MIZA-893262 format. One line per 5 residues: number of its first residue (from 1); their letters; for each residue z, y, x of N, C-alpha, C. Coordinates in nm, 3 decimals, always signed. Each point is the difference from the previous one (the first is absolute). Layout:
! MIZA-893262
NUM> A> Z:Y:X:Z:Y:X:Z:Y:X ~ ...;
***
This chain:
! MIZA-893262
1> XXXXX> +0.662:+0.511:+0.807:-0.120:+0.078:-0.014:-0.079:-0.052:-0.121 ~ -0.030:+0.086:-0.091:-0.076:-0.034:-0.120:-0.147:+0.026:+0.029 ~ -0.085:-0.103:-0.012:-0.141:+0.014:+0.036:-0.091:-0.044:-0.115 ~ -0.004:+0.073:-0.109:-0.088:-0.038:-0.111:-0.148:+0.008:+0.036 ~ -0.032:+0.071:+0.106:-0.139:+0.013:+0.041:-0.059:-0.129:+0.057;
6> XXXXX> +0.084:-0.098:+0.029:-0.048:-0.125:+0.058:-0.060:-0.095:-0.104 ~ +0.032:+0.020:-0.126:-0.051:-0.086:-0.107:-0.116:+0.071:-0.070 ~ -0.108:-0.072:-0.020:-0.114:+0.054:-0.075:+0.020:-0.036:-0.148 ~ +0.070:+0.087:-0.071:+0.039:-0.027:-0.138:-0.120:-0.020:-0.093 ~ -0.109:+0.063:+0.030:-0.119:-0.014:-0.086:-0.060:-0.140:+0.007;
11> XXXXX> +0.038:-0.079:+0.099:-0.050:-0.137:+0.012:+0.094:-0.104:-0.062 ~ +0.115:+0.043:-0.048:+0.094:-0.093:-0.063:-0.044:-0.028:-0.143 ~ +0.011:-0.126:-0.042:-0.037:-0.036:-0.135:+0.105:-0.092:-0.061 ~ +0.017:+0.012:-0.131:+0.093:-0.087:-0.071:-0.049:-0.144:-0.006 ~ -0.131:-0.018:+0.006:-0.057:-0.134:-0.015:+0.003:-0.080:+0.130;
16> XXXXX> +0.033:+0.061:+0.113:+0.002:-0.072:+0.126:+0.128:+0.029:+0.079 ~ +0.115:-0.048:-0.050:+0.126:+0.027:+0.070:+0.006:-0.062:+0.139 ~ -0.071:-0.112:+0.020:-0.001:-0.062:+0.132:-0.061:+0.093:+0.104 ~ -0.111:+0.061:-0.034:-0.064:+0.095:+0.092:+0.092:+0.119:+0.025 ~ +0.066:+0.049:-0.104:+0.091:+0.113:+0.015:+0.116:-0.035:+0.094;
21> XXXXX> +0.056:-0.119:-0.020:+0.113:-0.043:+0.081:-0.042:-0.023:+0.145 ~ -0.114:-0.064:+0.019:-0.050:-0.020:+0.136:-0.028:+0.134:+0.068 ~ -0.053:+0.096:-0.075:-0.024:+0.133:+0.055:+0.131:+0.062:+0.048 ~ +0.103:-0.011:-0.080:+0.131:+0.056:+0.038:+0.054:-0.068:+0.125 ~ -0.010:-0.134:+0.006:+0.048:-0.072:+0.118:-0.083:+0.036:+0.124;
26> XXXXX> -0.130:+0.014:-0.016:-0.085:+0.037:+0.113:+0.031:+0.139:+0.051 ~ +0.021:+0.095:-0.090:+0.035:+0.136:+0.040:+0.134:-0.001:+0.073 ~ +0.097:-0.073:-0.054:+0.132:-0.007:+0.064:-0.012:-0.059:+0.140 ~ -0.083:-0.101:+0.015:-0.017:-0.065:+0.130:-0.077:+0.089:+0.097 ~ -0.116:+0.048:-0.041:-0.089:+0.074:+0.091:+0.042:+0.143:+0.027;
31> XXXXX> +0.050:+0.068:-0.101:+0.031:+0.142:+0.016:+0.148:+0.028:+0.031 ~ +0.089:-0.092:-0.045:+0.142:+0.024:+0.018:+0.066:-0.099:+0.096 ~ -0.077:-0.101:+0.041:+0.054:-0.098:+0.095:+0.100:-0.096:-0.059 ~ -0.005:-0.021:-0.132:+0.092:-0.093:-0.067:-0.071:-0.134:-0.023 ~ +0.043:-0.101:+0.070:-0.060:-0.133:-0.014:+0.025:-0.055:-0.139;
36> XXXXX> -0.104:-0.048:-0.068:+0.018:-0.054:-0.135:+0.091:-0.123:-0.001 ~ +0.097:+0.000:-0.089:+0.089:-0.114:-0.018:-0.030:-0.071:-0.131 ~ -0.084:+0.061:-0.082:-0.032:-0.055:-0.131:-0.146:-0.045:-0.002 ~ -0.031:-0.095:-0.086:-0.134:-0.053:-0.014:-0.053:+0.035:-0.138 ~ -0.093:+0.094:-0.006:-0.052:+0.046:-0.129:-0.072:-0.111:-0.075;
41> XXXXX> -0.074:-0.084:+0.071:-0.075:-0.107:-0.066:+0.092:-0.097:-0.073 ~ +0.116:-0.025:+0.055:+0.095:-0.091:-0.062:+0.063:+0.056:-0.125 ~ -0.014:+0.129:-0.020:+0.066:+0.066:-0.112:-0.096:+0.052:-0.105 ~ -0.128:-0.029:+0.012:-0.100:+0.061:-0.086:+0.016:-0.037:-0.147 ~ +0.060:-0.111:-0.032:+0.014:-0.042:-0.139:+0.117:+0.065:-0.072;
46> XXXXX> +0.074:+0.084:+0.067:+0.118:+0.062:-0.059:-0.018:+0.150:-0.014 ~ +0.073:+0.057:-0.090:+0.008:+0.145:-0.010:+0.067:+0.052:+0.125 ~ -0.054:+0.105:+0.060:+0.051:+0.049:+0.129:+0.147:+0.039:-0.007 ~ +0.041:+0.066:-0.104:+0.142:+0.038:-0.009:+0.089:-0.122:-0.012 ~ -0.045:-0.101:-0.073:+0.076:-0.124:-0.010:+0.012:-0.065:+0.137;
51> XXXXX> -0.108:+0.001:+0.076:+0.000:-0.060:+0.134:+0.101:+0.070:+0.089 ~ -0.002:+0.131:+0.000:+0.093:+0.075:+0.086:+0.144:-0.033:-0.038 ~ +0.031:-0.002:-0.129:+0.136:-0.033:-0.043:+0.037:-0.142:+0.039 ~ -0.093:-0.093:-0.020:+0.027:-0.141:+0.032:+0.021:-0.019:+0.149 ~ -0.083:+0.062:+0.081:+0.014:-0.013:+0.145:+0.130:+0.062:+0.050;
56> XXXXX> +0.036:+0.111:-0.057:+0.123:+0.066:+0.044:+0.122:-0.083:-0.035 ~ -0.006:-0.081:-0.104:+0.112:-0.084:-0.038:+0.004:-0.129:+0.082 ~ -0.114:-0.047:+0.051:-0.007:-0.132:+0.061:-0.011:-0.001:+0.152 ~ -0.017:+0.112:+0.063:-0.023:-0.002:+0.144:+0.044:+0.131:+0.064 ~ +0.053:-0.011:+0.119:+0.040:+0.120:+0.073:-0.119:+0.069:+0.067;
61> XXXXX> -0.104:-0.075:+0.036:-0.114:+0.060:+0.071:-0.071:+0.107:-0.082 ~ -0.039:-0.027:-0.125:-0.066:+0.106:-0.078:+0.092:+0.119:-0.025 ~ +0.128:-0.027:-0.021:+0.095:+0.109:-0.021:+0.006:+0.087:+0.125 ~ +0.002:-0.063:+0.116:+0.001:+0.074:+0.126:-0.129:+0.080:+0.017 ~ -0.113:-0.063:-0.032:-0.130:+0.066:+0.012:-0.006:+0.124:-0.088;
66> XXXXX> +0.042:-0.012:-0.125:+0.000:+0.114:-0.091:+0.101:+0.105:+0.043 ~ +0.111:-0.043:+0.058:+0.101:+0.093:+0.049:-0.054:+0.084:+0.115 ~ -0.089:-0.057:+0.081:-0.060:+0.076:+0.110:-0.075:+0.121:-0.056 ~ -0.076:-0.021:-0.107:-0.071:+0.112:-0.062:+0.099:+0.105:-0.049 ~ +0.107:-0.045:-0.063:+0.098:+0.092:-0.057:+0.069:+0.083:+0.107;
71> XXX> +0.041:-0.064:+0.109:+0.078:+0.071:+0.102:-0.086:+0.077:+0.100 ~ -0.117:-0.055:+0.034:-0.081:+0.063:+0.105:-0.108:+0.094:-0.052 ~ -0.040:-0.016:-0.125:-0.109:+0.082:-0.050:+0.042:+0.070:-0.126;
***
């Protein structure tokens, strides 16, 4: 199920990726029932795309978490 209505896109900013990432994790947790497996605060110093690529190469948990979005939503 694709639910773009759950994200308030007008509140996303390029200057605060940590807030954007936490918002996404909170929406996934509260609205979709997906328990967060990633820690946004630990990744704030990195480019988000770099973080996703790095996590997918180094751990099965983030890959599984992202796969849930792909297969279920």
